[in-house]
C-alpha positions in Angstrom: 12.6 -67.8 -1.0 9.3 -69.7 -1.2 6.7 -68.0 -3.5 4.3 -67.2 -0.6 7.1 -65.5 1.4 8.1 -63.7 -1.7 4.6 -62.4 -2.3 4.3 -61.4 1.4 7.5 -59.4 1.1 6.3 -57.8 -2.1 3.0 -56.8 -0.4 4.9 -55.3 2.6 7.0 -53.2 0.1 3.9 -52.0 -1.6 2.3 -51.1 1.8 5.4 -49.2 3.0 5.6 -47.3 -0.2 1.9 -46.3 -0.1 2.5 -45.1 3.4 5.6 -43.1 2.7 4.4 -41.6 -0.6 4.1 -37.9 -0.4 0.7 -36.4 -0.9 0.0 -34.8 -4.3 0.9 -31.1 -4.0 -1.8 -28.5 -4.6 -1.1 -26.4 -7.6 -1.2 -22.6 -8.0 -4.1 -21.2 -10.2 -2.1 -18.1 -11.1 -4.4 -15.9 -9.2 -4.0 -14.3 -5.7 -6.4 -13.7 -2.8 -6.4 -10.2 -1.2 -7.2 -10.2 2.4 -8.2 -6.8 3.3 -8.1 -5.0 6.6 -11.3 -5.5 8.5 -13.9 -2.9 7.6 -12.2 -1.7 4.4 -14.8 -0.2 2.1 -15.3 -1.6 -1.3 -14.3 1.8 -3.0 -11.1 1.9 -1.0 -10.4 -1.8 -2.1 -11.0 -0.9 -5.7 -8.7 2.0 -5.5 -6.0 0.0 -4.0 -6.4 -2.6 -6.7 -6.3 0.0 -9.5 -3.2 1.8 -8.1 -1.3 -1.4 -8.0 -2.0 -2.3 -11.6 -3.8 -5.7 -11.0 -7.3 -6.7 -12.0 -10.1 -8.2 -10.0 -11.0 -11.9 -11.0 -14.3 -13.5 -10.3 -16.4 -12.6 -7.4 -15.3 -10.9 -4.2 -16.2 -12.2 -0.7 -17.2 -9.0 1.1 -18.4 -10.9 4.2 -14.8 -12.1 4.8 -13.1 -8.9 3.2 -11.5 -11.1 0.4 -10.9 -10.1 -3.2 -9.5 -12.4 -6.1 -7.0 -10.7 -8.3 -4.7 -11.5 -11.1 -1.6 -9.6 -12.4 2.1 -9.7 -12.8 4.4 -10.3 -10.0 5.6 -6.6 -9.8 2.0 -5.5 -9.5 1.3 -8.0 -6.8 4.3 -6.7 -4.8 2.9 -3.1 -5.2 -0.6 -4.3 -4.1 0.9 -5.7 -0.8 2.0 -2.1 0.1 -1.3 -0.5 -0.5 -3.3 0.9 2.5 -6.0 -1.4 3.7 -4.5 -4.6 2.3 -3.5 -7.1 5.1 -2.1 -10.0 3.0 -1.9 -11.0 -0.5 -1.6 -14.8 -0.9 -1.4 -17.3 -3.9 -4.6 -19.1 -4.8 -4.2 -22.8 -5.0 -6.3 -25.6 -6.6 -6.8 -28.5 -4.3 -6.9 -32.1 -5.1 -9.9 -34.6 -4.9 -9.3 -37.7 -2.7 -11.4 -40.0 -4.8 -12.4 -43.4 -3.4 -15.0 -45.4 -5.3 -18.0 -47.1 -3.5 -18.0 -50.4 -5.5 -18.1 -53.4 -3.3 -15.1 -55.1 -4.9 -13.0 -52.0 -4.5 -13.1 -51.9 -0.7 -13.3 -55.7 -0.2 -10.3 -58.1 0.3 -9.6 -61.5 -0.7 -11.1 -64.1 1.6 -10.0 -67.3 0.0 -7.0 -67.7 2.3 -4.9 -68.1 -0.9 -3.5 -64.3 -0.7 -0.9 -62.7 1.5 -2.2 -60.4 4.1 -5.5 -58.5 3.4 -5.1 -58.3 -0.4 -7.7 -55.9 -2.0 -9.9 -57.8 -4.5 -8.9 -55.2 -7.2 -5.2 -54.9 -6.0 -3.9 -54.1 -9.5 -5.6 -50.8 -9.7 -3.9 -49.5 -6.7 -0.5 -50.8 -7.8 -0.9 -49.1 -11.2 -1.9 -45.8 -9.3 -5.2 -45.4 -10.9 -6.8 -43.7 -7.8 -4.3 -40.9 -8.0 -5.0 -40.6 -11.8 -8.7 -40.5 -11.1 -8.1 -37.4 -8.7 -7.1 -35.6 -12.1 -9.6 -37.1 -14.4 -12.4 -39.7 -14.3 -12.7 -40.0 -18.0 -16.2 -38.7 -18.3 -15.5 -38.1 -22.0 -13.1 -41.0 -22.7 -14.0 -43.8 -25.0 -12.5 -47.4 -25.2 -13.4 -49.6 -28.2 -13.2 -53.3 -27.4 -12.7 -55.7 -30.2 -13.7 -59.0 -28.5 -16.6 -61.5 -28.1 -19.2 -58.9 -27.3 -20.5 -58.2 -23.8 -23.5 -58.9 -21.6 -25.5 -55.8 -22.2 -27.7 -56.5 -19.2 -24.8 -56.5 -16.8 -25.3 -54.0 -14.1 -21.7 -52.7 -14.4 -21.8 -52.5 -18.1 -25.2 -51.5 -19.4 -24.7 -47.8 -18.6 -21.2 -47.8 -20.2 -22.1 -48.8 -23.6 -21.9 -46.0 -26.2 -22.3 -47.9 -29.5 -22.2 -51.5 -30.5 -21.6 -53.5 -33.8 -21.1 -57.1 -34.7 -19.0 -58.6 -37.5 -19.4 -62.4 -38.3 -21.8 -62.6 -35.4 -25.2 -61.3 -34.0 -25.9 -59.0 -31.2 -22.9 -57.3 -29.8 -24.6 -57.0 -26.5 -24.7 -60.8 -26.0 -21.5 -62.7 -25.0 -21.5 -66.5 -25.3 -17.8 -66.7 -24.5 -17.4 -64.3 -21.5 -14.0 -63.0 -22.6 -15.3 -59.8 -23.9 -17.5 -59.0 -20.8 -14.5 -59.5 -18.6 -12.2 -57.3 -20.7 -14.8 -54.7 -21.1 -15.3 -54.5 -17.3 -11.6 -54.1 -16.7 -11.6 -51.1 -19.0 -14.9 -49.3 -18.4 -17.2 -51.0 -15.8 -19.3 -48.2 -14.3 -17.3 -47.0 -11.2 -18.6 -45.4 -8.0 -22.1 -46.8 -8.7 -22.2 -48.9 -5.6 -22.3 -52.1 -7.8 -19.7 -54.8 -8.4 -16.3 -53.7 -9.5 -14.4 -50.5 -10.3 -12.6 -50.2 -13.5 -9.4 -48.6 -14.8 -11.3 -46.1 -16.9 -13.7 -45.1 -14.1 -16.3 -43.2 -16.2 -15.3 -44.1 -19.7 -17.7 -45.4 -22.3 -17.4 -48.5 -24.5 -17.6 -49.1 -28.2 -18.4 -52.7 -28.3 -17.2 -54.5 -31.4 -18.1 -58.2 -31.4 -15.8 -60.2 -33.7 -15.7 -63.7 -32.1 -14.1 -65.3 -35.2 -11.3 -62.7 -35.2 -11.0 -62.7 -39.0 -8.7 -60.2 -40.6 -11.7 -58.5 -42.3 -13.6 -58.3 -39.0 -10.7 -56.7 -37.4 -10.0 -54.2 -40.1 -13.8 -53.2 -40.0 -13.7 -53.0 -36.1 -10.6 -50.8 -36.1 -12.1 -48.5 -38.8 -15.4 -48.3 -37.0 -13.7 -47.5 -33.7 -11.6 -44.8 -35.2 -14.7 -43.2 -37.1 -16.8 -43.3 -33.9 -14.1 -41.3 -31.9 -12.5 -44.0 -29.8 -9.6 -42.7 -27.8 -8.1 -46.2 -27.5 -8.8 -49.7 -29.0 -8.3 -52.8 -26.8 -7.3 -55.8 -28.8 -6.8 -58.8 -26.4 -5.9 -61.2 -29.1 -3.1 -62.0 -31.6 -1.2 -64.6 -33.6 -0.3 -65.4 -37.1 1.7 -63.5 -39.7 1.2 -59.8 -40.5 -1.7 -58.7 -42.7 -1.4 -55.7 -45.2 -5.1 -55.2 -44.7 -4.6 -54.8 -41.0 -1.7 -52.4 -41.7 -4.1 -50.1 -43.6 -6.5 -50.2 -40.8 -3.8 -49.5 -38.3 -2.6 -46.4 -40.3 -6.2 -45.3 -40.6 -6.7 -45.2 -36.8 -3.2 -43.7 -36.2 -4.0 -40.8 -38.6 -7.0 -40.1 -36.2 -4.8 -40.3 -33.1 -6.3 -43.4 -31.7 -4.1 -45.4 -29.4 -4.2 -49.1 -30.4 -3.1 -51.7 -27.7 -2.7 -55.4 -28.4 -2.0 -58.5 -26.3 1.5 -60.1 -26.3 1.6 -64.0 -26.4 0.6 -65.9 -23.4 3.7 -68.0 -23.8 7.3 -66.9 -23.6 7.5 -66.0 -27.3 9.5 -63.4 -29.1 7.1 -63.2 -32.1 3.8 -61.8 -30.6 1.8 -62.4 -33.8 -0.5 -59.9 -35.5 -1.7 -57.3 -34.7 1.0 -56.8 -32.1 3.9 -57.6 -34.5 2.5 -54.8 -36.8 2.0 -52.2 -34.0 5.6 -52.8 -32.6 7.6 -54.8 -35.2 10.7 -55.5 -33.3 11.6 -51.9 -32.6 10.3 -51.5 -29.0 13.7 -50.6 -27.6 13.4 -47.3 -29.5 11.1 -45.1 -27.4 9.8 -43.1 -30.4 9.0 -46.0 -32.6 5.7 -48.1 -33.0 2.2 -47.4 -34.1 0.7 -48.8 -30.9 1.5 -50.8 -27.8 2.1 -54.5 -27.3 1.4 -55.4 -23.7 2.9 -58.3 -21.8 1.6 -59.4 -18.3 3.1 -59.4 -14.9 2.0 -61.0 -11.7 1.6 -59.8 -8.2 5.3 -60.0 -7.6 6.0 -57.7 -10.6 7.5 -60.5 -12.6 6.6 -61.4 -16.1 4.2 -64.2 -15.9 5.7 -66.6 -18.5 4.3 -64.5 -21.2 5.7 -62.8 -24.4 9.0 -61.0 -24.3 11.6 -59.5 -26.6 11.8 -56.5 -29.0 8.0 -56.4 -29.8 7.1 -55.8 -26.1 6.2 -52.1 -25.5 5.3 -52.3 -21.9 3.6 -54.4 -19.2 0.4 -54.4 -16.9 -1.0 -57.0 -14.4 -2.7 -60.0 -15.9 -2.0 -62.7 -13.3 -1.9 -63.1 -9.6 0.6 -65.9 -9.2 0.5 -69.5 -10.2 -1.0 -72.8 -9.0 -2.9 -72.4 -5.7 -1.0 -69.3 -4.6 -3.9 -66.9 -5.1 -7.1 -66.2 -7.0 -7.1 -67.5 -10.5 -6.5 -64.2 -12.2 -8.1 -60.7 -12.1 -11.6 -60.0 -11.0 -14.1 -58.5 -13.5 -17.6 -58.6 -14.9 -18.9 -61.9 -16.5 -22.0 -62.9 -18.4 -25.0 -64.2 -16.6 -25.2 -67.1 -19.2 -23.0 -70.1 -19.0 -19.9 -70.1 -20.9 -17.8 -72.8 -22.4 -14.7 -72.2 -20.2 -16.7 -73.2 -17.3 -16.9 -76.7 -18.4 -19.6 -79.0 -19.9 -20.3 -82.6 -20.6 -18.5 -83.8 -17.6 -15.3 -81.7 -18.5 -13.8 -79.8 -15.5 -14.2 -76.1 -15.9 -12.1 -73.1 -14.9 -13.6 -72.6 -11.5 -13.4 -68.9 -12.3 -17.0 -67.6 -11.6 -17.5 -65.8 -8.3 -20.0 -63.6 -6.6 -19.7 -59.8 -5.7 -22.3 -58.8 -3.2 -24.2 -62.0 -3.9 -24.2 -61.3 -7.7 -22.8 -64.3 -9.7 -22.0 -62.2 -12.8 -18.3 -61.9 -12.0 -15.3 -64.1 -12.7 -11.6 -64.4 -12.4 -9.6 -64.7 -15.7 -5.9 -64.3 -16.3 -3.6 -63.6 -19.2 -2.2 -60.9 -21.3 -5.9 -60.3 -22.4 -6.4 -58.8 -18.9 -3.4 -56.6 -19.0 -4.4 -54.9 -22.3 -7.8 -53.2 -21.3 -5.9 -51.5 -18.4 -3.3 -49.9 -20.8 -6.2 -48.9 -23.2 -8.1 -47.2 -20.4 -5.2 -45.2 -19.3 -4.6 -44.1 -22.9 -8.3 -43.0 -23.1 -7.9 -41.1 -19.8 -5.1 -39.2 -21.4 -6.8 -38.6 -24.7 -9.9 -37.3 -22.9 -7.7 -35.1 -20.6 -5.6 -33.6 -23.4 -7.2 -34.1 -26.8 -4.5 -32.0 -28.5 -1.9 -34.8 -28.1 -1.1 -37.0 -31.1 -1.3 -40.7 -30.8 2.5 -40.8 -31.0 2.8 -38.4 -28.2 0.4 -40.5 -26.0 2.3 -43.6 -26.8 5.5 -42.1 -25.7 4.0 -40.8 -22.5 2.6 -44.2 -21.6 6.0 -45.9 -22.2 8.2 -43.2 -20.7 6.1 -43.0 -17.4 5.9 -46.8 -16.9 7.5 -48.0 -13.6 11.0 -49.6 -14.3 14.5 -49.9 -12.8 16.2 -48.6 -16.0 15.4 -48.3 -19.7 13.7 -50.7 -22.0 14.4 -54.4 -21.2 13.2 -57.7 -22.8 10.9 -59.0 -20.0 8.8 -55.8 -19.3 9.5 -53.5 -22.2 9.5 -49.9 -20.8 8.1 -51.1 -17.5 4.7 -51.5 -15.7 1.9 -49.3 -16.4 1.8 -46.2 -14.0 -1.5 -44.5 -14.8 -0.9 -41.5 -12.4 2.5 -40.8 -13.9 1.1 -41.0 -17.4 -2.0 -38.8 -16.7 0.2 -36.3 -14.7 2.6 -36.1 -17.6 -0.1 -35.7 -20.3 -1.8 -32.7 -18.4 1.8 -30.9 -18.5 1.9 -31.0 -22.3 0.7 -27.7 -23.4 -0.7 -27.7 -26.8 -2.8 -24.6 -26.6 -1.7 -21.4 -28.2 -1.1 -18.3 -26.0 -3.1 -15.1 -26.6 -2.0 -11.6 -26.5 -3.3 -8.1 -27.5 -2.0 -4.6 -27.8 -3.8 -1.5 -26.5 -3.0 2.2 -26.6 -4.6 5.5 -27.5 -5.8 6.2 -31.0 -3.9 9.5 -31.0 -0.3 9.9 -30.1 2.2 12.7 -29.9 5.8 11.7 -30.4 8.1 12.6 -27.4 11.5 14.1 -28.1 13.0 10.6 -28.4 10.3 9.5 -30.9 8.6 7.0 -28.7 5.0 6.0 -28.0 3.8 4.0 -25.1 1.7 0.9 -25.5 0.3 -1.8 -23.2 0.5 -5.6 -24.1 -1.8 -8.0 -22.4 -1.4 -11.8 -22.6 -2.4 -15.2 -21.2 -1.9 -18.8 -21.9 -5.2 -20.6 -21.7 -5.1 -24.1 -20.4 -8.1 -25.8 -22.2 -9.3 -28.8 -19.9 -9.6 -27.6 -16.4 -7.0 -30.2 -15.2 -4.3 -29.2 -17.6 -1.4 -27.2 -16.5 -0.5 -24.4 -18.9 2.9 -23.3 -19.6 3.7 -19.6 -19.1 4.2 -17.0 -21.8 7.9 -16.9 -22.8 7.9 -13.7 -24.9 5.6 -11.4 -27.0 6.6 -10.2 -30.4 5.2 -6.7 -31.5 4.8 -6.1 -35.3 4.1 -2.8 -36.7 3.9 -0.9 -40.1 3.2 2.7 -41.2 0.3 3.2 -43.5 1.5 2.9 -47.1 4.1 0.3 -46.3 3.8 -3.3 -47.7 4.5 -5.5 -44.8 4.8 -5.7 -41.0 8.2 -5.6 -39.3 8.9 -6.9 -35.7 9.5 -3.7 -33.8 9.8 -5.1 -30.3 10.2 -8.4 -28.3 8.8 -8.2 -24.7 9.9 -10.9 -22.2 6.5 -10.6 -20.5 3.3 -8.7 -21.2 3.1 -5.1 -19.8 3.8 -1.5 -20.8 6.5 -0.8 -23.3 7.8 2.0 -25.7 7.8 1.7 -29.4 10.1 3.8 -31.5 8.4 5.6 -34.4 10.4 7.1 -37.3 8.0 9.7 -38.3 4.4 10.9 -38.0 1.6 9.0 -39.7 -1.0 6.3 -39.2 0.5 3.0 -37.7 -1.0 -0.4 -37.3 0.3 -3.0 -34.6 -0.4 -6.5 -33.6 1.2 -9.0 -31.3 2.1 -12.8 -31.3 2.9 -14.5 -28.1 5.1 -17.7 -27.7 4.8 -19.8 -24.6 7.4 -22.0 -22.9 6.3 -25.1 -24.8 7.0 -23.3 -28.1 3.2 -22.9 -28.9 2.9 -19.7 -31.1 -0.1 -17.5 -31.3 -1.8 -17.5 -34.8 -1.6 -14.5 -37.0 -4.5 -12.1 -36.4 -7.0 -11.3 -39.1 -6.4 -7.6 -38.5 -4.3 -5.3 -36.4 -5.0 -5.0 -32.7 -4.2 -1.2 -32.7 -4.6 1.5 -35.3 -3.1 4.9 -34.1 -2.3 8.2 -35.6 1.0 9.6 -34.5 1.6 13.4 -34.9 4.6 15.6 -33.8 
């Protein structure tokens, strides 16, 4: 099949998939909305809620006779039977439908070299970044870019720079080469600002590390600075040569701080990707749980490896090319310096013909290569890190590889597959690393019944941290107790869910109790500093 027809077929498949893809389902908040019978008085509503054993959450809406409540399923069923209650329905959290207003996001290629109406920034849609942005726009995410610096006056980048440093060069906010400005724009160009292009990281910030000579010492300093400055991910669109023990130490330094490092594979069909890639993934990529970072090869519009690095050092792939020859634009569109760059040609030498305009602004260009694939993966890693900061670097690496789009497992051409930003972000928000909470309440004075039991109430919750995270439910709650004078606490009861329970008491005295909850992701509540309940039990 001719390449153009293949590209047309690929575009048709993508369009069909987009049309048939199901909408993202809304999620339950865990609360319920009580729709009262019209004219139900506030006192009657409060009585109905109290009788059922649920509690009111947030503000009521008296004008619409609606109250928000929370409670166990048994209590919710009881509430539905209360006088004055018309309906009790689950509360849902709805999804944003986010669509940036950047000109390049809505425009299509007009060169006549692309199939159909190809969006200028087609790769972001193919990697499902818009769906990921509906979960998080990375307002607190940070990507460090070790490269040739960037044009600090660029309208798509000036507001994204959080910090800059230069090693073996002067100002990090000047870019003679253009490579760093382009890579930085793919990662964190200001998005939804009505200017230029959108970026994979949407609202992420940049740590600009200018190291144009790419010396090992400069790279080591850059990695350490990025880790110390709180980068979520480090984009390294370079590589080559043998491993360096100095870079090894820097990699370990960043890994201990849970920074995701992403390096470029070779732009040729090589098995050895060179340092730092070969040190992040030293021939063990087929094992999902290995590696200290990610090595990214590049694919084209047809989802094929674009003649770039392959083999056991390849972690995954992302888009870095459109096609080849005159079959499309010469790469991916991103920001570019206002100054002239060597790749554009000089002294009569033909240049790359890569510079273009967006809304009549000439500070944009098409470049291609594995360098362009890397910042997209780094941005996705930063979105994950910002969304769920309790994840370790190795957990984030696994999520990115495991969620990548592929036909089967790891394979030499694409590693674990092509980046799927939405699948990665969605998986990350379901990783609960927050400990549940519980507390025991009862009277301070008890009288044993004839069976030597006292009644207690255990309350518990599983906080979710970031608003977009999905908490797991409490799996069980252990109750620990001791009689005054005894040395240690013993577990006296395990409850499958919070609620009212009976505790057997051996004899009268002063008793102390506390609880520890465990959620479905095996997070265990920390030991309390003191008992939740101190009660005196008499005959």
